[in-house]
Backbone of each chain as ProteinMPNN parsed JSONL, in Angstrom:
{"seq_chain_A": "MSIRDEPVVLDTNVWIFGLRRHPAVPACTALLERLGELTVAVPRQILRELQVNLTEAELTALFRLLGEIPDHVKLSWRKVRPESIRKYQRLGCRLGDAAVAGHLDELKVRVLVTENRHFLRGIRGLPFRSLVAAEALAELDA", "coords_chain_A": {"N_chain_A": [[89.571, 123.671, 52.013], [87.498, 120.932, 51.339], [83.839, 120.008, 50.026], [83.824, 117.848, 51.205], [84.307, 117.698, 53.813], [83.133, 119.398, 55.235], [80.127, 120.913, 56.124], [77.174, 121.506, 53.582], [74.629, 123.819, 52.131], [71.826, 122.865, 49.757], [70.163, 124.366, 47.425], [66.867, 125.64, 46.501], [66.646, 124.963, 43.968], [68.655, 122.958, 43.278], [68.096, 120.894, 44.149], [65.427, 120.884, 42.905], [65.427, 120.608, 39.821], [67.203, 118.302, 40.376], [65.645, 116.363, 40.922], [63.915, 116.633, 39.141], [65.232, 115.721, 37.068], [66.737, 117.373, 35.04], [67.801, 117.998, 31.529], [69.318, 120.203, 31.241], [70.938, 120.778, 33.52], [72.146, 118.225, 34.667], [73.991, 118.019, 36.755], [72.747, 118.324, 38.826], [71.087, 116.223, 39.535], [73.41, 114.148, 39.801], [74.494, 114.97, 41.891], [72.421, 114.773, 43.72], [72.337, 111.839, 43.748], [74.67, 111.186, 45.185], [74.17, 112.221, 47.463], [75.019, 110.793, 50.062], [77.629, 110.858, 50.597], [78.011, 113.311, 51.363], [77.556, 116.047, 53.472], [74.682, 117.474, 54.548], [72.731, 120.208, 54.997], [69.472, 121.6, 55.565], [67.604, 124.058, 55.506], [65.087, 125.818, 57.168], [63.906, 127.745, 55.185], [64.284, 126.722, 52.577], [63.145, 123.742, 52.859], [60.178, 125.329, 53.472], [59.861, 126.027, 50.59], [60.504, 123.386, 49.095], [58.276, 122.662, 50.193], [56.157, 123.901, 48.957], [56.432, 123.505, 46.588], [56.312, 120.555, 45.795], [54.512, 117.981, 46.359], [52.185, 116.29, 48.832], [52.377, 113.902, 49.735], [54.594, 113.507, 47.743], [56.411, 115.394, 49.146], [56.811, 113.661, 51.605], [57.601, 111.048, 50.791], [60.479, 112.151, 50.048], [60.959, 112.991, 52.639], [61.408, 110.805, 54.218], [62.709, 109.497, 52.53], [65.89, 110.72, 52.796], [65.496, 110.252, 55.533], [67.008, 107.698, 55.266], [69.719, 108.206, 55.37], [70.619, 109.372, 57.704], [72.445, 109.966, 58.536], [73.903, 112.038, 56.523], [72.137, 113.917, 56.838], [70.48, 116.798, 57.615], [67.839, 118.261, 58.875], [66.839, 121.746, 59.858], [63.979, 123.366, 60.892], [63.707, 125.748, 62.066], [63.542, 129.31, 62.776], [64.968, 132.223, 60.591], [66.579, 134.673, 63.101], [66.034, 137.927, 62.836], [67.407, 139.845, 62.999], [69.728, 139.077, 61.783], [68.693, 138.13, 59.064], [68.517, 141.513, 58.228], [71.267, 141.638, 58.609], [71.975, 140.828, 56.189], [70.317, 141.642, 54.351], [71.369, 144.258, 54.662], [73.578, 143.948, 53.332], [73.01, 143.711, 50.952], [71.174, 141.811, 49.789], [68.282, 140.438, 49.003], [65.328, 140.144, 50.287], [63.883, 137.367, 50.722], [66.301, 135.618, 49.59], [68.195, 136.812, 51.394], [67.203, 135.38, 54.148], [67.545, 132.803, 53.465], [70.752, 132.984, 53.182], [71.143, 133.938, 56.134], [70.331, 131.962, 57.472], [72.291, 129.951, 56.188], [74.512, 131.19, 57.675], [74.026, 130.888, 60.164], [73.755, 128.579, 60.926], [76.252, 128.033, 60.557], [77.144, 127.036, 58.157], [79.165, 126.507, 55.516], [79.052, 126.756, 52.462], [77.004, 126.946, 50.169], [75.143, 125.204, 47.444], [74.315, 126.02, 44.51], [71.971, 126.862, 41.721], [71.633, 129.169, 40.581], [73.309, 131.62, 39.491], [73.314, 134.202, 40.137], [72.49, 134.121, 42.137], [73.732, 136.533, 45.018], [76.228, 136.378, 44.213], [78.368, 138.639, 43.789], [78.329, 140.107, 45.75], [79.648, 140.559, 48.622], [81.508, 140.304, 51.718], [80.714, 138.146, 52.27], [80.191, 134.857, 54.579], [80.376, 132.736, 53.348], [80.594, 130.446, 50.764], [79.95, 130.571, 47.357], [78.553, 127.284, 45.014], [78.176, 126.001, 41.888], [75.778, 122.954, 40.6], [77.779, 121.215, 39.38], [80.965, 121.705, 40.083], [80.591, 121.291, 42.7], [80.321, 118.592, 42.309], [82.432, 118.335, 41.224], [84.403, 118.555, 43.047], [84.241, 117.134, 44.721], [84.894, 114.781, 43.372], [87.617, 115.274, 43.237]], "CA_chain_A": [[88.945, 122.971, 52.356], [86.548, 120.826, 49.986], [83.154, 119.988, 50.791], [83.777, 116.353, 51.37], [84.775, 117.628, 55.081], [82.259, 120.763, 55.461], [78.593, 121.015, 55.716], [76.832, 122.678, 53.177], [73.317, 123.739, 51.713], [71.531, 122.841, 48.448], [69.403, 125.454, 47.178], [66.173, 124.652, 46.72], [66.489, 124.707, 43.014], [68.956, 121.863, 42.924], [66.416, 119.79, 44.951], [64.234, 120.542, 41.821], [66.032, 120.311, 38.628], [67.767, 116.91, 40.547], [64.359, 115.559, 40.782], [63.229, 116.463, 37.342], [66.562, 114.911, 35.62], [66.359, 118.373, 33.929], [68.51, 117.519, 31.074], [69.866, 121.664, 31.354], [71.633, 120.154, 34.553], [71.995, 116.757, 34.851], [75.01, 117.757, 37.58], [71.839, 118.416, 40.163], [70.473, 114.56, 39.535], [74.469, 113.494, 40.036], [74.627, 115.43, 43.263], [71.735, 114.037, 44.682], [72.85, 110.709, 43.888], [75.869, 111.4, 45.824], [74.285, 112.763, 48.962], [75.885, 110.263, 51.112], [78.847, 111.402, 50.463], [78.32, 115.19, 51.757], [76.52, 116.63, 55.176], [73.726, 118.388, 53.853], [71.992, 120.823, 55.789], [68.277, 122.085, 54.546], [66.969, 124.962, 56.325], [63.712, 126.157, 57.273], [63.084, 128.465, 53.906], [64.644, 125.804, 51.795], [61.955, 123.353, 53.301], [59.402, 125.767, 53.004], [59.788, 126.023, 49.264], [60.336, 122.483, 48.909], [56.634, 122.573, 50.762], [55.043, 124.789, 47.739], [56.962, 122.663, 44.781], [55.915, 119.078, 45.893], [52.961, 117.308, 46.859], [52.618, 115.94, 50.375], [53.321, 112.782, 48.535], [56.16, 113.448, 47.219], [57.282, 115.837, 49.863], [56.551, 112.251, 52.5], [58.547, 110.373, 49.838], [61.66, 112.945, 50.194], [61.761, 112.945, 53.829], [61.607, 108.83, 54.405], [63.963, 108.973, 51.414], [66.544, 111.655, 53.632], [65.534, 109.127, 56.833], [67.71, 106.313, 55.035], [71.006, 108.454, 54.852], [70.327, 110.143, 58.659], [73.844, 111.034, 59.192], [74.516, 112.974, 55.957], [71.341, 115.28, 55.629], [70.083, 117.302, 59.064], [66.807, 119.084, 58.325], [65.967, 122.47, 60.301], [62.926, 124.093, 61.173], [64.562, 126.698, 62.724], [63.085, 130.458, 61.821], [66.281, 132.707, 60.819], [66.875, 135.544, 63.294], [65.293, 138.761, 62.533], [69.329, 140.392, 63.028], [70.671, 137.361, 60.247], [68.164, 138.169, 58.181], [68.574, 142.535, 58.476], [72.745, 141.944, 58.11], [72.105, 140.329, 55.0], [69.453, 142.6, 53.414], [71.859, 145.486, 54.544], [74.581, 143.652, 52.113], [72.068, 143.833, 49.567], [70.243, 140.4, 49.799], [66.668, 140.521, 48.593], [64.547, 139.261, 51.717], [64.55, 135.857, 50.463], [67.898, 135.239, 49.705], [68.762, 137.496, 53.025], [66.76, 134.507, 54.613], [68.795, 131.966, 53.244], [71.833, 133.45, 53.66], [70.466, 134.375, 57.895], [70.363, 130.149, 57.616], [73.526, 129.357, 55.882], [75.329, 132.113, 58.886], [73.416, 130.674, 61.472], [73.732, 127.347, 60.809], [77.697, 128.203, 60.431], [77.581, 126.297, 56.71], [80.22, 127.825, 54.52], [78.844, 126.481, 51.12], [75.649, 127.115, 49.074], [75.425, 125.002, 46.552], [72.751, 126.7, 43.65], [72.023, 126.995, 40.216], [70.952, 130.702, 40.515], [74.478, 132.02, 39.315], [73.346, 135.691, 40.33], [72.631, 134.888, 43.723], [74.444, 136.201, 46.427], [77.369, 137.059, 43.655], [78.672, 140.633, 43.444], [78.092, 140.765, 47.084], [81.219, 141.393, 48.87], [81.345, 140.181, 52.948], [79.535, 136.921, 52.829], [81.049, 134.324, 55.152], [80.098, 131.225, 52.784], [80.867, 130.659, 49.054], [78.814, 129.512, 46.246], [79.166, 126.729, 43.58], [77.17, 125.167, 40.779], [76.484, 121.267, 41.249], [79.139, 120.748, 38.532], [81.601, 122.647, 40.61], [80.379, 120.779, 43.749], [80.589, 117.363, 41.989], [83.938, 118.114, 41.036], [84.94, 118.948, 44.36], [83.909, 115.657, 45.453], [85.985, 113.924, 42.497], [89.113, 116.176, 43.718]], "C_chain_A": [[87.457, 122.186, 51.077], [84.992, 119.918, 51.046], [82.924, 118.409, 51.394], [83.795, 116.707, 52.79], [83.899, 119.001, 55.196], [80.776, 120.649, 55.141], [77.868, 122.234, 54.836], [75.286, 122.866, 52.648], [72.703, 123.357, 50.761], [70.362, 123.779, 48.259], [68.268, 124.985, 46.586], [66.345, 124.292, 44.906], [67.566, 123.18, 42.116], [68.568, 121.366, 43.338], [65.51, 119.483, 43.391], [64.673, 119.78, 40.838], [66.8, 118.66, 38.873], [66.861, 116.289, 40.58], [63.661, 115.672, 39.82], [64.123, 116.014, 36.667], [66.544, 116.016, 34.747], [67.707, 118.479, 32.768], [69.657, 118.859, 31.175], [71.108, 121.628, 32.922], [71.849, 119.017, 35.566], [73.114, 116.989, 36.542], [74.093, 117.765, 38.804], [71.741, 116.585, 40.897], [72.031, 114.111, 40.129], [74.505, 113.497, 41.287], [73.715, 114.927, 44.325], [71.871, 112.246, 45.131], [73.98, 110.126, 44.576], [75.71, 111.916, 47.439], [74.812, 112.066, 49.715], [77.4, 110.735, 51.237], [79.405, 112.911, 50.881], [77.65, 115.104, 53.106], [76.155, 117.572, 54.721], [72.975, 119.399, 55.269], [70.974, 121.815, 54.999], [67.268, 123.025, 56.036], [65.637, 125.513, 56.305], [63.07, 126.896, 55.378], [63.486, 127.581, 52.778], [63.111, 124.662, 51.916], [61.016, 124.017, 53.329], [59.176, 125.636, 51.578], [60.034, 125.101, 48.424], [58.659, 122.129, 48.986], [56.08, 122.838, 49.407], [55.585, 123.868, 46.546], [56.198, 121.446, 44.98], [54.481, 118.903, 46.837], [53.063, 116.837, 48.031], [52.613, 114.47, 50.618], [54.885, 112.74, 48.642], [56.994, 113.894, 48.207], [57.618, 114.431, 51.65], [57.947, 111.555, 51.883], [60.08, 111.05, 50.431], [61.679, 112.467, 51.335], [61.972, 111.302, 54.204], [63.143, 108.614, 53.794], [65.386, 109.412, 52.562], [66.506, 110.493, 54.773], [66.634, 108.318, 56.593], [69.015, 106.718, 55.382], [70.897, 109.574, 56.259], [71.707, 110.779, 59.192], [74.365, 111.728, 58.58], [73.366, 114.088, 55.651], [70.603, 115.884, 57.667], [68.96, 118.173, 58.345], [66.519, 119.946, 59.793], [64.794, 123.947, 60.311], [62.912, 125.858, 61.542], [64.21, 128.595, 61.961], [64.621, 131.097, 61.383], [66.226, 133.978, 61.989], [66.717, 136.783, 62.811], [66.609, 139.752, 62.266], [69.645, 139.667, 61.945], [69.885, 138.286, 58.976], [68.385, 140.226, 57.751], [70.178, 142.536, 58.218], [72.79, 141.543, 57.134], [71.193, 141.532, 53.7], [70.289, 144.147, 53.708], [73.134, 145.475, 53.261], [74.422, 143.805, 50.687], [70.988, 142.832, 48.708], [68.764, 141.268, 49.279], [66.776, 139.685, 50.109], [65.147, 138.047, 51.424], [66.179, 135.144, 50.592], [68.577, 135.912, 51.08], [68.249, 136.25, 54.208], [67.621, 133.459, 54.668], [70.215, 131.805, 53.694], [72.064, 133.561, 55.138], [70.801, 132.5, 57.891], [72.007, 129.526, 57.764], [74.712, 129.585, 57.747], [75.247, 131.264, 60.213], [73.947, 129.212, 62.28], [75.341, 126.967, 60.761], [77.953, 127.149, 59.133], [77.716, 127.317, 56.089], [79.736, 127.595, 53.183], [77.615, 126.375, 50.992], [75.632, 126.411, 47.6], [73.628, 125.53, 45.435], [73.155, 126.813, 42.395], [71.991, 128.231, 39.807], [72.537, 131.193, 40.298], [74.845, 133.286, 39.852], [73.077, 135.538, 41.515], [73.341, 134.892, 44.381], [76.119, 136.357, 45.822], [77.013, 138.331, 43.31], [78.753, 141.112, 44.6], [78.977, 140.171, 48.251], [80.347, 140.749, 50.935], [80.643, 138.972, 53.683], [80.13, 135.294, 53.516], [80.386, 132.687, 54.733], [80.425, 131.425, 51.399], [79.856, 129.961, 48.371], [79.038, 128.668, 45.288], [77.981, 126.261, 43.141], [77.156, 123.985, 41.229], [77.587, 121.319, 40.316], [80.361, 121.081, 39.591], [81.21, 121.341, 42.031], [81.163, 118.876, 43.936], [82.547, 117.278, 41.791], [85.255, 118.401, 42.398], [85.358, 117.248, 45.093], [84.803, 114.669, 45.15], [87.686, 114.295, 43.113], [90.051, 115.168, 44.377]], "O_chain_A": [[86.742, 122.8, 50.285], [85.013, 119.445, 52.182], [81.9, 118.006, 51.946], [83.121, 115.842, 53.348], [84.772, 119.867, 55.253], [80.329, 120.333, 54.038], [77.876, 123.434, 55.11], [74.641, 121.829, 52.8], [73.726, 123.658, 50.145], [69.579, 123.837, 49.208], [68.402, 123.885, 46.051], [66.091, 123.116, 44.647], [67.404, 122.628, 41.028], [68.365, 120.597, 42.399], [65.103, 118.426, 42.91], [64.481, 118.566, 40.778], [66.981, 117.897, 37.924], [67.147, 115.176, 40.139], [62.768, 114.864, 39.568], [63.863, 115.849, 35.475], [66.329, 115.722, 33.572], [68.683, 119.093, 33.2], [70.848, 118.548, 31.186], [71.952, 122.498, 33.139], [71.755, 118.946, 36.792], [72.972, 116.132, 37.415], [74.547, 117.259, 39.83], [72.055, 116.018, 41.943], [71.853, 113.572, 41.222], [74.545, 112.463, 41.954], [74.031, 114.695, 45.491], [71.657, 111.632, 46.176], [74.263, 108.928, 44.606], [76.569, 112.013, 48.316], [75.408, 112.814, 50.489], [78.026, 110.851, 52.291], [80.504, 113.463, 50.819], [77.289, 114.059, 53.648], [76.869, 118.527, 54.417], [72.85, 118.965, 56.415], [71.315, 122.599, 54.113], [66.617, 122.681, 57.021], [65.116, 125.631, 55.195], [62.112, 126.541, 54.692], [62.785, 127.827, 51.797], [62.161, 124.8, 51.145], [60.186, 123.134, 53.11], [58.134, 125.037, 51.311], [59.963, 125.337, 47.218], [57.981, 121.535, 48.147], [55.548, 121.915, 48.789], [54.85, 123.66, 45.581], [55.281, 121.32, 44.168], [53.802, 119.541, 47.64], [54.209, 116.922, 48.473], [52.855, 113.982, 51.722], [55.819, 112.234, 49.263], [58.059, 113.324, 48.441], [58.52, 114.529, 52.482], [59.06, 111.555, 52.408], [60.735, 110.389, 51.236], [62.359, 111.446, 51.441], [63.117, 110.931, 54.463], [64.158, 108.026, 54.169], [65.909, 108.466, 53.151], [67.525, 109.814, 54.896], [67.356, 108.101, 57.566], [69.725, 105.783, 55.753], [71.097, 110.742, 55.927], [71.944, 111.714, 59.957], [75.272, 112.37, 59.108], [73.395, 114.898, 54.725], [70.412, 115.139, 58.628], [69.223, 118.74, 57.284], [66.102, 119.332, 60.774], [64.883, 125.09, 59.863], [62.177, 126.797, 61.236], [64.609, 128.961, 60.856], [65.56, 130.451, 61.848], [65.309, 134.627, 61.486], [67.613, 136.881, 61.973], [66.653, 140.381, 61.209], [69.819, 140.438, 61.002], [70.477, 138.973, 58.144], [68.4, 140.261, 56.521], [70.525, 143.509, 57.549], [73.912, 141.778, 56.684], [71.51, 141.972, 52.595], [69.918, 145.131, 53.069], [73.529, 146.398, 52.549], [75.162, 143.947, 49.714], [70.348, 142.925, 47.66], [68.469, 142.464, 49.274], [67.622, 139.038, 50.727], [66.289, 137.644, 51.643], [66.825, 134.469, 51.394], [69.491, 135.335, 51.668], [68.962, 136.194, 55.21], [68.33, 133.17, 55.631], [70.734, 130.888, 54.33], [73.208, 133.283, 55.499], [71.761, 132.097, 58.547], [72.653, 128.999, 58.67], [75.279, 128.799, 58.507], [76.124, 131.04, 61.047], [74.302, 128.883, 63.412], [75.707, 125.8, 60.9], [78.98, 126.47, 59.158], [77.123, 128.386, 55.942], [80.121, 128.545, 52.502], [77.032, 125.628, 51.778], [76.088, 127.039, 46.645], [72.424, 125.392, 45.649], [74.309, 126.861, 41.97], [72.32, 128.466, 38.644], [73.089, 131.052, 41.39], [75.996, 133.664, 40.071], [73.261, 136.501, 42.259], [73.91, 133.858, 44.734], [77.083, 136.439, 46.583], [76.037, 138.912, 42.835], [79.132, 142.266, 44.799], [78.655, 139.051, 48.647], [79.164, 140.783, 51.274], [80.231, 138.762, 54.824], [80.539, 134.55, 52.625], [80.043, 131.785, 55.497], [80.518, 132.559, 50.929], [79.13, 129.032, 48.725], [79.812, 129.126, 44.447], [76.954, 126.12, 43.804], [78.008, 123.585, 42.022], [78.602, 121.586, 40.959], [80.671, 119.942, 39.942], [81.989, 120.39, 41.983], [81.852, 118.253, 44.744], [83.448, 116.501, 42.107], [86.483, 118.405, 42.476], [86.275, 116.634, 45.639], [85.385, 113.908, 45.923], [88.626, 113.524, 43.308], [91.15, 115.531, 44.798]]}, "seq_chain_B": "MTAKVERLAAQVVALDEDEQRALWECVAGLSYHRGLRRLSEQYRRRMQRQNKLGHSAEEILDRLRRDRGAIAAHEYPG", "coords_chain_B": {"N_chain_B": [[62.252, 80.744, 50.528], [62.366, 82.047, 53.39], [64.448, 80.171, 54.309], [66.613, 80.896, 52.845], [66.871, 83.755, 53.629], [67.871, 83.147, 56.379], [70.132, 82.077, 55.885], [71.391, 83.943, 54.297], [71.232, 86.022, 57.078], [72.908, 84.598, 58.371], [75.409, 84.588, 57.512], [75.746, 87.251, 57.347], [76.341, 87.708, 60.255], [78.5, 86.725, 61.0], [80.275, 88.218, 60.015], [83.214, 90.606, 60.536], [83.017, 93.526, 62.972], [83.086, 95.912, 61.617], [82.883, 95.261, 58.962], [80.335, 94.668, 59.227], [79.263, 97.036, 60.023], [79.73, 98.003, 57.102], [78.814, 96.917, 55.222], [75.828, 97.744, 55.785], [76.148, 99.932, 55.281], [76.366, 100.626, 52.868], [73.74, 98.896, 52.269], [72.007, 100.647, 53.104], [72.533, 102.741, 50.918], [71.735, 102.246, 48.597], [68.824, 101.59, 49.159], [68.735, 104.151, 49.815], [69.449, 104.966, 46.85], [67.422, 103.837, 45.146], [65.009, 104.661, 46.085], [65.353, 107.227, 45.609], [65.066, 107.232, 42.775], [62.522, 106.521, 42.314], [61.189, 108.507, 43.471], [62.103, 110.584, 41.867], [60.329, 109.602, 39.344], [57.966, 109.443, 40.118], [57.902, 112.266, 40.572], [58.071, 113.713, 37.994], [56.309, 112.476, 36.439], [53.96, 113.502, 37.91], [54.539, 116.374, 36.785], [55.08, 115.962, 34.084], [52.013, 115.594, 33.565], [50.958, 117.674, 34.211], [51.767, 119.077, 32.342], [54.454, 120.686, 32.292], [56.739, 119.588, 32.725], [58.836, 120.101, 30.42], [59.591, 122.751, 30.728], [61.812, 125.321, 30.734], [65.487, 125.876, 32.152], [65.498, 128.729, 32.858], [63.307, 128.828, 33.1], [62.269, 127.887, 35.466], [63.754, 129.001, 37.295], [62.992, 131.052, 37.296], [60.289, 131.167, 38.656], [61.025, 129.367, 41.114], [62.652, 131.863, 42.629], [60.099, 133.36, 42.702], [58.624, 132.41, 44.429], [60.272, 131.966, 46.583], [60.653, 134.942, 47.234], [57.304, 135.203, 48.48], [57.552, 133.457, 49.906], [59.396, 134.099, 51.743], [58.105, 136.687, 52.523], [56.046, 136.027, 53.672], [57.155, 134.901, 55.771], [58.452, 136.374, 57.379], [57.164, 139.063, 57.734], [56.984, 142.986, 57.471]], "CA_chain_B": [[62.522, 82.874, 51.072], [63.007, 82.138, 55.129], [65.594, 79.804, 54.518], [67.333, 82.043, 51.942], [67.128, 84.752, 53.965], [68.462, 82.804, 57.219], [71.39, 81.681, 55.15], [71.927, 85.561, 54.479], [71.659, 86.594, 57.696], [74.274, 84.112, 59.442], [76.448, 85.058, 56.946], [76.226, 88.978, 58.08], [76.923, 87.797, 61.823], [80.204, 86.151, 60.874], [81.578, 89.404, 59.525], [83.419, 91.401, 61.942], [82.096, 94.709, 63.192], [83.766, 96.689, 60.571], [82.649, 94.467, 57.677], [78.818, 94.67, 59.011], [78.884, 98.193, 59.571], [79.865, 98.96, 55.859], [77.641, 96.39, 54.567], [74.734, 98.076, 56.168], [75.571, 101.432, 54.974], [75.365, 100.101, 51.7], [72.396, 98.632, 51.93], [71.215, 101.986, 53.038], [72.877, 103.519, 49.621], [71.182, 100.886, 47.623], [67.976, 101.684, 48.968], [68.215, 105.923, 49.52], [69.107, 105.658, 44.993], [66.162, 103.467, 44.841], [63.533, 105.701, 46.719], [65.301, 108.702, 44.65], [64.238, 107.292, 41.533], [60.992, 106.309, 42.584], [60.641, 109.837, 43.823], [62.137, 111.461, 40.735], [59.939, 109.297, 38.027], [56.321, 110.076, 40.662], [57.724, 113.848, 40.502], [58.059, 113.496, 36.922], [55.079, 112.282, 35.555], [53.28, 115.309, 37.728], [55.261, 117.575, 35.779], [54.307, 115.753, 32.716], [50.378, 115.733, 33.59], [50.634, 119.402, 34.156], [52.641, 120.411, 31.148], [55.57, 121.513, 33.064], [58.14, 118.824, 32.009], [59.49, 120.452, 29.028], [60.208, 124.25, 31.572], [63.287, 125.441, 30.805], [66.068, 126.046, 33.329], [65.525, 129.782, 33.476], [61.587, 129.586, 33.852], [61.733, 127.211, 36.512], [64.518, 129.529, 38.267], [62.075, 132.411, 38.009], [59.544, 131.078, 39.573], [61.378, 129.156, 42.308], [62.727, 132.847, 42.979], [59.439, 134.294, 42.999], [58.456, 131.269, 45.271], [61.447, 132.683, 47.51], [60.175, 136.249, 47.928], [56.618, 135.352, 48.815], [57.346, 132.777, 51.064], [60.179, 134.958, 52.964], [57.12, 137.437, 52.851], [55.41, 135.829, 54.767], [57.207, 134.199, 57.286], [59.0, 137.196, 57.798], [57.013, 140.488, 57.549], [57.518, 143.962, 57.982]], "C_chain_B": [[62.953, 82.489, 52.97], [63.991, 81.341, 55.084], [67.098, 80.348, 53.734], [68.078, 83.058, 53.079], [68.193, 84.071, 55.227], [69.818, 82.624, 57.093], [71.932, 83.323, 55.428], [72.408, 85.687, 55.816], [72.652, 85.768, 58.887], [75.159, 84.328, 58.525], [76.642, 86.666, 56.918], [76.155, 88.72, 59.484], [77.785, 87.382, 61.543], [80.735, 86.66, 60.599], [81.487, 90.038, 60.693], [82.966, 92.678, 61.607], [82.454, 95.388, 61.57], [82.778, 96.398, 58.844], [80.635, 94.776, 57.567], [78.254, 96.066, 58.996], [79.178, 98.725, 57.781], [79.19, 98.074, 54.51], [76.11, 97.166, 54.751], [74.448, 99.459, 55.643], [75.827, 101.049, 53.365], [74.716, 99.634, 51.173], [71.351, 100.061, 51.856], [71.417, 102.945, 51.369], [72.163, 102.778, 48.703], [70.018, 101.034, 47.594], [67.917, 103.061, 49.122], [68.308, 105.784, 47.567], [68.484, 104.856, 44.788], [64.715, 104.066, 45.066], [63.852, 107.089, 45.644], [65.097, 108.269, 43.671], [63.675, 107.235, 41.257], [60.7, 107.574, 42.365], [60.806, 110.704, 42.459], [61.307, 110.772, 39.625], [58.744, 110.053, 38.99], [57.075, 111.799, 40.208], [57.713, 113.849, 38.772], [57.425, 113.386, 36.125], [54.39, 113.19, 35.991], [53.68, 116.006, 37.046], [54.823, 117.007, 34.508], [52.943, 115.711, 32.274], [50.444, 117.103, 33.622], [51.449, 120.469, 33.003], [53.593, 120.727, 31.598], [57.083, 120.738, 32.743], [59.187, 119.757, 31.4], [60.259, 122.4, 29.326], [61.608, 124.432, 31.121], [63.79, 125.853, 31.987], [65.588, 127.357, 33.602], [63.79, 130.095, 33.911], [61.839, 128.815, 35.396], [62.825, 128.076, 37.892], [64.082, 130.913, 38.405], [61.379, 131.906, 38.778], [59.636, 130.091, 40.856], [61.63, 131.041, 43.018], [61.3, 133.906, 43.457], [58.749, 133.559, 44.092], [59.145, 132.221, 46.625], [60.854, 133.715, 48.016], [58.531, 135.863, 48.643], [56.735, 134.574, 49.835], [58.361, 133.304, 52.424], [59.098, 135.966, 53.777], [56.183, 137.442, 54.379], [55.498, 135.305, 56.434], [58.33, 135.027, 57.941], [58.495, 138.523, 57.622], [57.283, 141.406, 58.239], [59.249, 144.045, 57.993]], "O_chain_B": [[64.005, 82.877, 53.477], [64.793, 81.662, 55.961], [68.274, 80.18, 54.058], [69.272, 83.172, 53.357], [69.367, 84.425, 55.118], [70.625, 82.925, 57.972], [72.596, 83.778, 56.359], [73.61, 85.562, 56.052], [73.016, 86.218, 59.973], [76.213, 84.135, 59.132], [77.663, 87.192, 56.474], [75.832, 89.745, 60.085], [78.497, 88.038, 62.303], [81.916, 86.315, 60.595], [80.591, 90.173, 61.525], [82.606, 93.054, 60.491], [81.831, 95.096, 60.549], [82.272, 97.151, 58.011], [79.901, 94.974, 56.599], [77.261, 96.428, 58.365], [78.775, 99.821, 57.391], [79.086, 98.383, 53.323], [75.314, 97.121, 53.814], [73.38, 100.056, 55.512], [74.92, 101.565, 52.714], [74.647, 99.607, 49.945], [70.455, 100.42, 51.091], [70.542, 103.646, 50.861], [72.41, 103.316, 47.624], [69.488, 100.828, 46.503], [66.93, 103.498, 48.531], [67.442, 106.358, 46.906], [68.797, 104.633, 43.618], [63.671, 103.955, 44.423], [63.009, 107.773, 45.064], [64.67, 109.258, 43.075], [63.451, 107.596, 40.102], [60.091, 107.943, 41.361], [59.891, 111.389, 42.0], [61.521, 111.41, 38.594], [58.517, 111.229, 38.705], [56.436, 112.402, 39.345], [56.578, 114.275, 38.561], [57.596, 113.954, 35.046], [53.933, 113.966, 35.152], [52.752, 116.485, 36.394], [54.101, 117.74, 33.833], [52.579, 115.758, 31.099], [49.746, 117.659, 32.774], [51.65, 121.67, 32.827], [53.802, 121.709, 30.885], [58.192, 121.246, 32.581], [60.249, 120.06, 31.944], [61.009, 123.058, 28.605], [62.438, 123.53, 31.229], [63.032, 126.193, 32.895], [65.122, 127.393, 34.741], [63.23, 130.964, 34.58], [61.485, 129.419, 36.408], [62.714, 127.845, 39.096], [64.49, 131.751, 39.209], [61.747, 132.11, 39.935], [58.657, 129.927, 41.583], [60.806, 131.442, 43.84], [61.336, 134.86, 44.235], [58.161, 134.354, 44.826], [58.543, 132.963, 47.401], [60.46, 133.642, 49.18], [58.532, 136.444, 49.728], [56.054, 134.871, 50.816], [58.218, 133.055, 53.621], [59.038, 136.142, 54.994], [55.86, 138.123, 55.352], [54.819, 135.248, 57.459], [59.038, 134.58, 58.844], [59.376, 139.329, 57.32], [57.729, 141.26, 59.377], [59.817, 145.013, 58.499]]}, "name": "protein", "num_of_chains": 2, "seq": "MSIRDEPVVLDTNVWIFGLRRHPAVPACTALLERLGELTVAVPRQILRELQVNLTEAELTALFRLLGEIPDHVKLSWRKVRPESIRKYQRLGCRLGDAAVAGHLDELKVRVLVTENRHFLRGIRGLPFRSLVAAEALAELDAMTAKVERLAAQVVALDEDEQRALWECVAGLSYHRGLRRLSEQYRRRMQRQNKLGHSAEEILDRLRRDRGAIAAHEYPG"}
């Protein structure tokens, strides 16, 4: 299964690095440019983190932008169920990471794209895989 | 301008359904790319003003990690 055929969640760092055009991670910018080739879910925890990192005007511009490709991006403001958080905390996730993992689980998303190489790696039993942006691009091009 | 737009509109309606769909997708894609570039420039200008544009990837990841913990603690207390 490729990310062309299944929904993905982009971690906040992918959005932020992509918008910053950070030179250390150019794949994040390239991935944002190719959002129209993906189906992206944006869960509440990621939305709240974007709210903290973007000004109101920037956030409005981002939402307007995502509205240009409505078939490819779905925002979800629903909170994670406490049992989902506990499930991932039991597996060894910190609270915030457990919230993100819980979102993926509840949204039935099987791929997380993140530049945080430590995030969730080494934790067994996760129902999704994590890729860095460069790996996601490679899957898109395969 | 109006004549030009009318000419373009006539060309669009002459396309078959699949071609029209492809055209609108293409227009949406171009509009998205232009908007993304504009938003990115806006964000980078603010980072520059705040002397944050040069932050390393690791610094940014650390900051985001802290934000994640603080937001989750607020959203899911106890």
